[in-house]
C-alpha positions as a LaTeX table, in Angstrom:
\begin{tabular}{lrrr}
\hline
Residue & $x$ (\AA) & $y$ (\AA) & $z$ (\AA) \\
\hline
Met1 & $-2.05$ & $-7.84$ & $-17.78$ \\
Ser2 & $-1.71$ & $-4.55$ & $-19.66$ \\
Ser3 & $-2.15$ & $-1.21$ & $-17.92$ \\
Asp4 & $-5.41$ & $-0.58$ & $-19.76$ \\
Ser5 & $-6.91$ & $-3.94$ & $-18.79$ \\
Ala6 & $-5.73$ & $-3.56$ & $-15.17$ \\
Gln7 & $-7.28$ & $-0.13$ & $-15.00$ \\
Gly8 & $-10.52$ & $-1.34$ & $-16.58$ \\
Arg9 & $-10.73$ & $-4.27$ & $-14.16$ \\
Trp10 & $-10.15$ & $-2.11$ & $-11.08$ \\
Asp11 & $-12.35$ & 0.73 & $-12.36$ \\
Ala12 & $-15.19$ & $-1.81$ & $-12.69$ \\
Ile13 & $-14.57$ & $-3.12$ & $-9.16$ \\
Tyr14 & $-14.50$ & 0.37 & $-7.64$ \\
Gly15 & $-17.46$ & 1.46 & $-9.78$ \\
Asp16 & $-19.69$ & $-0.21$ & $-7.17$ \\
His17 & $-18.24$ & 1.98 & $-4.39$ \\
Asp18 & $-19.47$ & 5.42 & $-3.48$ \\
Lys19 & $-17.15$ & 6.15 & $-0.57$ \\
Pro20 & $-13.71$ & 5.14 & 0.70 \\
Gly21 & $-13.22$ & 1.99 & 2.71 \\
Asp22 & $-12.08$ & 1.88 & 6.30 \\
Pro23 & $-8.50$ & 2.80 & 7.14 \\
Asp24 & $-6.17$ & $-0.17$ & 7.61 \\
Ser25 & $-5.71$ & $-0.96$ & 11.31 \\
Phe26 & $-2.25$ & $-2.36$ & 10.54 \\
Val27 & $-1.25$ & 1.28 & 9.96 \\
Thr28 & $-3.64$ & 3.17 & 12.21 \\
Glu29 & $-2.93$ & 1.10 & 15.32 \\
Ser30 & 0.84 & 0.86 & 14.89 \\
Glu31 & 3.03 & 2.19 & 17.67 \\
Leu32 & 5.74 & 2.73 & 15.03 \\
Leu33 & 3.74 & 5.33 & 13.11 \\
Pro34 & 5.87 & 8.50 & 12.99 \\
Ser35 & 4.63 & 11.90 & 14.08 \\
Pro36 & 3.26 & 14.21 & 11.41 \\
Pro37 & 4.05 & 16.15 & 9.39 \\
Thr38 & 5.71 & 13.50 & 7.31 \\
Thr39 & 5.32 & 12.75 & 3.61 \\
Val40 & 3.54 & 9.44 & 2.96 \\
Ala41 & 2.81 & 7.40 & $-0.18$ \\
Asp42 & $-0.04$ & 4.90 & $-0.08$ \\
Phe43 & 0.76 & 2.43 & $-2.87$ \\
Ala44 & $-2.28$ & 0.70 & $-4.40$ \\
Gly45 & $-4.38$ & 2.53 & $-1.84$ \\
Gly46 & $-7.67$ & 2.14 & $-3.70$ \\
Thr47 & $-10.42$ & 4.50 & $-2.59$ \\
Gly48 & $-8.16$ & 6.05 & 0.02 \\
Gly49 & $-9.45$ & 4.89 & 3.39 \\
Thr50 & $-5.95$ & 4.77 & 4.88 \\
Ala51 & $-4.67$ & 7.77 & 2.92 \\
Leu52 & $-7.53$ & 9.96 & 4.14 \\
Trp53 & $-7.05$ & 8.83 & 7.74 \\
Leu54 & $-3.34$ & 9.66 & 7.52 \\
Arg55 & $-4.16$ & 13.07 & 6.02 \\
Glu56 & $-6.57$ & 13.78 & 8.89 \\
Gln57 & $-3.71$ & 13.03 & 11.31 \\
Gly58 & $-1.60$ & 15.74 & 9.64 \\
Phe59 & 0.50 & 13.72 & 7.19 \\
Asp60 & 1.20 & 14.99 & 3.66 \\
Val61 & $-0.23$ & 12.06 & 1.66 \\
Thr62 & 0.04 & 10.87 & $-1.93$ \\
Leu63 & $-2.40$ & 8.12 & $-2.96$ \\
Ile64 & $-1.20$ & 5.95 & $-5.86$ \\
Asp65 & $-3.51$ & 3.57 & $-7.69$ \\
Val66 & $-4.22$ & 2.11 & $-11.14$ \\
Ser67 & $-7.94$ & 2.91 & $-10.87$ \\
Gln68 & $-8.98$ & 6.43 & $-11.79$ \\
Val69 & $-12.43$ & 5.62 & $-10.37$ \\
Ala70 & $-10.88$ & 4.82 & $-6.97$ \\
Leu71 & $-8.77$ & 7.99 & $-7.05$ \\
Asp72 & $-11.84$ & 10.07 & $-7.93$ \\
Ile73 & $-13.75$ & 8.60 & $-4.96$ \\
Ala74 & $-10.84$ & 9.43 & $-2.64$ \\
Gln75 & $-10.51$ & 12.95 & $-4.05$ \\
Gln76 & $-14.25$ & 13.62 & $-3.69$ \\
Glu77 & $-14.11$ & 12.49 & $-0.07$ \\
Ala78 & $-11.02$ & 14.62 & 0.56 \\
Thr79 & $-12.87$ & 17.64 & $-0.82$ \\
Arg80 & $-15.91$ & 16.84 & 1.31 \\
Arg81 & $-13.68$ & 16.66 & 4.42 \\
Arg82 & $-11.77$ & 19.80 & 3.35 \\
Leu83 & $-8.48$ & 17.90 & 3.10 \\
Ser84 & $-5.76$ & 18.22 & 0.51 \\
Leu85 & $-4.84$ & 14.86 & $-0.97$ \\
Ser86 & $-2.41$ & 14.26 & $-3.82$ \\
Thr87 & $-3.27$ & 11.42 & $-6.18$ \\
Val88 & $-1.16$ & 9.67 & $-8.79$ \\
His89 & $-2.77$ & 7.49 & $-11.45$ \\
His90 & $-0.19$ & 4.77 & $-12.08$ \\
Asp91 & $-0.14$ & 1.04 & $-12.80$ \\
Leu92 & 2.36 & $-0.33$ & $-10.29$ \\
Glu93 & 2.77 & $-3.48$ & $-12.38$ \\
Ser94 & 3.71 & $-1.57$ & $-15.53$ \\
Pro95 & 7.27 & $-1.21$ & $-16.79$ \\
Asn96 & 6.90 & 2.58 & $-16.49$ \\
Ser97 & 8.88 & 3.85 & $-13.55$ \\
Leu98 & 7.22 & 5.73 & $-10.76$ \\
Thr99 & 9.12 & 8.74 & $-9.53$ \\
Gly100 & 9.03 & 10.20 & $-6.07$ \\
Ser101 & 10.39 & 9.62 & $-2.62$ \\
Trp102 & 8.53 & 9.86 & 0.65 \\
His103 & 9.42 & 9.60 & 4.34 \\
Met104 & 6.94 & 6.76 & 4.75 \\
Ala105 & 5.25 & 4.33 & 2.38 \\
Val106 & 2.31 & 1.99 & 2.87 \\
Cys107 & 1.47 & $-1.00$ & 0.68 \\
Cys108 & $-1.35$ & $-3.28$ & 1.82 \\
Asp109 & $-3.04$ & $-6.07$ & $-0.12$ \\
Phe110 & $-0.90$ & $-5.56$ & $-3.22$ \\
Phe111 & 2.00 & $-7.74$ & $-4.27$ \\
Asp112 & 4.40 & $-7.29$ & $-7.15$ \\
Arg113 & 7.98 & $-8.53$ & $-6.77$ \\
Thr114 & 9.35 & $-5.86$ & $-9.11$ \\
Leu115 & 7.72 & $-3.06$ & $-7.13$ \\
Tyr116 & 8.86 & $-4.53$ & $-3.82$ \\
Ser117 & 12.45 & $-4.63$ & $-5.10$ \\
Thr118 & 12.28 & $-0.88$ & $-5.85$ \\
Phe119 & 10.68 & 0.39 & $-2.63$ \\
His120 & 14.10 & 1.58 & $-1.47$ \\
Lys121 & 13.94 & 4.14 & $-4.32$ \\
His122 & 10.64 & 5.52 & $-3.00$ \\
Val123 & 11.37 & 5.70 & 0.73 \\
Ala124 & 13.78 & 8.36 & 1.97 \\
Pro125 & 16.82 & 7.29 & 4.03 \\
His126 & 15.71 & 6.33 & 7.55 \\
Gly127 & 12.09 & 6.39 & 6.36 \\
Leu128 & 9.49 & 3.72 & 7.16 \\
Leu129 & 7.73 & 1.14 & 5.00 \\
Phe130 & 4.54 & $-0.65$ & 6.10 \\
Val131 & 3.78 & $-3.80$ & 4.05 \\
Arg132 & 0.90 & $-6.23$ & 4.58 \\
Val133 & 0.32 & $-9.05$ & 2.09 \\
Ala134 & $-1.28$ & $-12.51$ & 2.09 \\
Thr135 & 0.99 & $-15.57$ & 2.12 \\
Val136 & 0.62 & $-18.89$ & 0.29 \\
Thr137 & $-0.67$ & $-20.37$ & 3.56 \\
Asn138 & $-3.83$ & $-18.33$ & 2.95 \\
Gln139 & $-4.77$ & $-20.83$ & 0.21 \\
Gln140 & $-5.41$ & $-23.45$ & 2.89 \\
Arg141 & $-8.70$ & $-21.62$ & 3.53 \\
His142 & $-9.23$ & $-19.40$ & 0.49 \\
Pro143 & $-8.75$ & $-19.97$ & $-3.26$ \\
Arg144 & $-8.11$ & $-16.26$ & $-3.84$ \\
Pro145 & $-5.92$ & $-14.43$ & $-4.31$ \\
Ser146 & $-4.03$ & $-16.75$ & $-6.63$ \\
Lys147 & $-0.48$ & $-17.82$ & $-5.83$ \\
Lys148 & 0.89 & $-15.14$ & $-8.18$ \\
Tyr149 & $-0.22$ & $-12.52$ & $-5.66$ \\
Leu150 & 1.00 & $-14.30$ & $-2.52$ \\
Val151 & 4.37 & $-14.34$ & $-0.79$ \\
Glu152 & 5.96 & $-17.57$ & 0.32 \\
Arg153 & 6.38 & $-18.08$ & 4.06 \\
Gly154 & 9.41 & $-16.13$ & 5.24 \\
Glu155 & 9.96 & $-14.51$ & 1.84 \\
Leu156 & 8.93 & $-10.91$ & 2.52 \\
Pro157 & 12.06 & $-9.62$ & 4.31 \\
Gly158 & 14.28 & $-10.80$ & 1.46 \\
Leu159 & 12.17 & $-8.94$ & $-1.09$ \\
Leu160 & 12.69 & $-5.58$ & 0.58 \\
Ser161 & 16.34 & $-4.85$ & $-0.03$ \\
Gly162 & 17.64 & $-1.71$ & 1.60 \\
Phe163 & 15.40 & $-2.08$ & 4.66 \\
Thr164 & 15.82 & $-3.46$ & 8.15 \\
Ala165 & 12.83 & $-4.97$ & 9.92 \\
Leu166 & 11.44 & $-3.20$ & 12.98 \\
Asp167 & 8.46 & $-5.55$ & 13.26 \\
Tyr168 & 7.73 & $-8.70$ & 11.26 \\
Glu169 & 4.97 & $-11.22$ & 11.76 \\
Glu170 & 3.31 & $-14.00$ & 9.79 \\
Ala171 & 0.04 & $-15.29$ & 11.18 \\
Trp172 & $-3.71$ & $-15.61$ & 10.66 \\
Phe173 & $-5.38$ & $-12.22$ & 11.01 \\
Asp174 & $-9.18$ & $-12.23$ & 10.75 \\
Asn175 & $-9.16$ & $-15.56$ & 8.84 \\
Arg176 & $-6.45$ & $-14.39$ & 6.42 \\
His177 & $-2.82$ & $-15.54$ & 6.59 \\
Glu178 & $-0.56$ & $-12.53$ & 6.11 \\
Ala179 & 3.01 & $-11.38$ & 6.29 \\
Arg180 & 3.18 & $-7.99$ & 8.00 \\
Met181 & 6.35 & $-5.97$ & 8.11 \\
Ile182 & 7.29 & $-2.50$ & 9.26 \\
Cys183 & 10.83 & $-1.65$ & 8.28 \\
Arg184 & 13.26 & 1.25 & 8.15 \\
Arg185 & 15.20 & 2.33 & 5.06 \\
Ile186 & 18.86 & 1.82 & 5.80 \\
Val187 & 21.67 & 3.94 & 4.43 \\
Asn188 & 24.90 & 2.26 & 3.38 \\
\hline
\end{tabular}
């Protein structure tokens, strides 16, 4: 899918939204969440529910998404809440490299093997990465997302080179089978 068609697809999806979604409890309820201020990137963060929550907690947050509509919704809400929020319009599936390094990164409900193999470039040494993605087991109950966007059982840790797992779990969460991993960027 080209960047333009990905953006158009996601802009249309988010065109029906007028406010950010809820923050992701995988992040908000984690005992491994560092203390602010810390720089954070929310990859494929959509309308910014998690990014805005993190900003309210005192983190310096950059929201990255392919949808300009989603980023505009997040930015409008940030302005309404009197928060500063950085946004980056970028197709994470494109061959164009993303630049930047943060002390923490979040990527929920988005899967791209190429991106996952480069997370070590975007998380500072000793920094944290929070990843939550559906597994192929999810197709036992749901036809979507398609297998292209699902990790195999036990596959996630091997996709995140340069990280060591602090917490890893694969299970059904709210009728969705997911791999959830919080890991630390290691330094060789």
